[in-house]
C-alpha positions in Angstrom: 74.4 42.0 68.3 71.9 39.8 66.1 72.5 37.4 63.5 70.9 40.3 61.0 73.6 43.0 62.0 76.4 40.5 62.0 75.2 39.8 58.3 74.8 43.6 57.6 78.5 43.6 58.4 79.4 40.9 56.0 77.5 42.3 53.4 79.1 45.8 53.8 82.7 44.4 53.6 82.1 42.2 50.8 80.2 45.1 49.0 83.3 47.4 49.6 85.7 44.9 48.5 83.9 42.7 45.7 81.3 42.9 42.8 79.2 40.5 44.7 75.4 41.5 44.7 74.2 42.0 48.1 71.0 40.5 47.6 72.9 37.2 46.9 74.9 37.4 50.2 72.3 35.2 52.3 72.5 32.6 54.9 72.1 29.8 52.6 74.9 30.8 50.0 77.9 28.9 50.1 81.3 31.0 50.1 82.4 28.8 47.2 79.4 30.0 45.1 80.1 33.7 46.0 83.7 33.5 45.0 85.2 33.7 48.7 88.2 32.1 49.1 90.3 31.3 52.1 92.2 34.6 52.0 88.9 36.4 51.6 87.5 34.3 54.7 90.5 35.3 57.0 90.0 38.8 55.8 86.1 38.7 56.9 87.1 37.5 60.3 89.5 40.2 60.9 86.7 42.7 60.0 84.6 41.0 62.4 87.3 41.5 65.3 87.6 44.9 64.0 84.0 46.1 64.0 82.7 43.9 66.8 86.0 44.5 69.3 86.6 40.7 69.7 88.7 38.0 69.1 87.6 35.1 67.1 89.5 31.7 67.9 91.1 29.5 65.1 88.6 27.4 63.8 89.1 23.8 62.9 86.5 23.6 60.4 86.1 26.5 57.9 82.3 27.4 57.3 80.8 26.4 54.2 78.0 29.1 53.9 77.2 32.5 54.8 74.9 31.2 57.8 78.0 29.2 58.9 80.4 32.1 59.3 77.6 34.3 60.9 76.8 31.2 63.3 80.6 31.1 64.0 80.7 35.0 65.1 77.2 34.8 66.9 78.4 31.8 68.8 81.7 33.6 70.1 79.6 36.8 70.9 77.2 34.7 73.0 80.3 33.6 75.4 81.6 36.8 76.2 81.1 38.6 79.4 78.2 40.9 80.0 79.3 44.5 78.9 81.6 43.5 76.3 
């Protein structure tokens, strides 16, 4: 799993549920400027858990950008034992 594939899952999810232009979903884009509120953020995390068959821990500090969100998921994937 790469950051690009994680970003694709994110783009696909947002394209299905919002009217956000996929071209605007870049690592530097803030969640606020894209109109992603805390509820949508939770839905995104659940989507990652389902698509990647992982369990993400509760985060103390919410991601502020798309890149932060991707990094959070990638960091957790990197801690999984081999084969998962």
